[in-house]
C-alpha positions as a printed NumPy array, in Angstrom:
array([[ 80.759,   3.42 ,  -4.324],
       [ 82.844,   6.556,  -3.946],
       [ 84.35 ,   7.454,  -0.646],
       [ 81.987,  10.013,   0.401],
       [ 83.973,  10.834,   3.884],
       [ 86.736,  12.609,   1.728],
       [ 84.741,  13.534,  -1.351],
       [ 83.236,  17.179,  -1.664],
       [ 79.471,  16.98 ,  -1.928],
       [ 77.056,  19.045,  -3.702],
       [ 75.824,  20.104,  -0.019],
       [ 79.399,  21.355,   0.656],
       [ 79.242,  23.725,  -2.29 ],
       [ 75.712,  25.11 ,  -1.956],
       [ 74.49 ,  27.729,   0.102],
       [ 71.481,  25.539,   0.705],
       [ 70.021,  22.321,  -0.702],
       [ 66.368,  21.951,   0.26 ],
       [ 63.316,  20.049,  -0.222],
       [ 59.473,  20.967,   0.161],
       [ 56.059,  19.953,  -1.022],
       [ 55.005,  21.252,  -4.442],
       [ 51.381,  20.291,  -3.68 ],
       [ 50.037,  16.999,  -2.282],
       [ 51.456,  15.138,  -5.247],
       [ 54.786,  16.771,  -5.91 ],
       [ 58.21 ,  17.176,  -4.147],
       [ 60.552,  19.812,  -5.252],
       [ 64.342,  19.958,  -4.584],
       [ 66.506,  23.075,  -4.915],
       [ 70.149,  23.675,  -4.899],
       [ 70.903,  27.259,  -4.301],
       [ 74.662,  27.915,  -5.232],
       [ 76.999,  30.887,  -4.124],
       [ 78.54 ,  31.807,  -7.454],
       [ 78.905,  31.147, -11.205],
       [ 81.389,  28.668, -10.92 ],
       [ 79.507,  26.461,  -8.222],
       [ 76.39 ,  26.979, -10.192],
       [ 78.025,  25.375, -13.274],
       [ 78.981,  22.385, -11.312],
       [ 75.329,  22.042,  -9.846],
       [ 73.869,  22.525, -13.446],
       [ 76.17 ,  19.634, -14.64 ],
       [ 75.718,  17.383, -11.764],
       [ 71.835,  17.677, -11.586],
       [ 70.846,  15.557, -14.514],
       [ 67.802,  13.587, -15.171],
       [ 69.635,  10.301, -14.748],
       [ 70.974,  11.387, -11.331],
       [ 67.748,  12.35 ,  -9.922],
       [ 65.939,   9.17 , -11.228],
       [ 68.655,   7.08 ,  -9.73 ],
       [ 68.547,   8.731,  -6.269],
       [ 64.733,   9.111,  -6.027],
       [ 63.59 ,   6.022,  -7.869],
       [ 61.392,   8.04 , -10.205],
       [ 60.831,   7.614, -14.04 ],
       [ 62.968,  10.211, -16.07 ],
       [ 59.949,  11.07 , -17.981],
       [ 58.179,  12.349, -14.829],
       [ 60.685,  14.679, -13.672],
       [ 60.84 ,  18.449, -14.391],
       [ 64.138,  20.298, -13.851],
       [ 64.365,  24.17 , -13.849],
       [ 67.765,  25.812, -14.269],
       [ 67.805,  29.301, -13.28 ],
       [ 71.268,  30.677, -13.784],
       [ 70.195,  34.313, -12.803],
       [ 69.571,  33.162,  -9.42 ],
       [ 72.082,  30.31 ,  -9.408],
       [ 69.612,  27.771,  -8.542],
       [ 68.675,  24.272, -10.011],
       [ 65.193,  23.095,  -9.102],
       [ 63.84 ,  19.659,  -9.56 ],
       [ 60.224,  18.406,  -9.438],
       [ 58.735,  14.986,  -9.518],
       [ 55.746,  13.16 ,  -8.258],
       [ 55.598,  11.985,  -4.596],
       [ 55.679,   8.275,  -4.092],
       [ 52.916,   8.557,  -1.554],
       [ 50.442,  11.319,  -1.525],
       [ 51.013,  13.856,   1.294],
       [ 48.98 ,  13.258,   4.472],
       [ 48.009,   9.639,   3.321],
       [ 48.422,   6.789,   5.941],
       [ 51.861,   5.687,   4.939],
       [ 53.423,   9.384,   4.331],
       [ 56.633,   9.346,   6.652],
       [ 57.632,  12.974,   5.677],
       [ 54.39 ,  15.128,   5.579],
       [ 56.13 ,  18.386,   4.349],
       [ 59.016,  16.6  ,   2.117],
       [ 61.557,  18.296,   4.473],
       [ 64.004,  15.45 ,   4.674],
       [ 64.086,  14.374,   0.829],
       [ 67.148,  16.718,   0.024],
       [ 69.605,  14.5  ,   1.823],
       [ 70.448,  12.114,  -1.088],
       [ 70.984,  15.183,  -3.314],
       [ 73.094,  17.147,  -0.977],
       [ 75.225,  14.048,  -0.276],
       [ 75.886,  13.505,  -4.02 ],
       [ 79.542,  13.591,  -4.554],
       [ 81.173,  16.084,  -6.776],
       [ 83.436,  14.699,  -9.328],
       [ 87.191,  15.58 ,  -8.532],
       [ 87.514,  16.979, -12.235],
       [ 84.644,  19.554, -11.46 ],
       [ 86.257,  20.436,  -8.032],
       [ 89.561,  21.035,  -9.848],
       [ 88.081,  23.212, -12.445],
       [ 86.038,  25.107,  -9.906],
       [ 89.163,  25.836,  -7.926],
       [ 91.219,  27.209, -11.009]])
């Protein structure tokens, strides 16, 4: 496991990483980047494999939207529990962004970005 205490994370580079409901059955994650260089890092880092591993969802259930004009990468996937159901512990999906925001950015990407 990488040393996240000294590693730069996606959240460190982003203007904002957030999560929210996309209806009662879906969650959306969004990474808003400040410039083209950091957008390229997010665009490379946020993959089907990464999201599938972080959120334990099937790769074929993911939808990734890349919007370079706005420097945003959005990801939507089915909620594991329907919003508002008895076992729903995050009604608004407002805490689901944390694993993505805490994802370390590979040093090679940071070095490229700083050039």
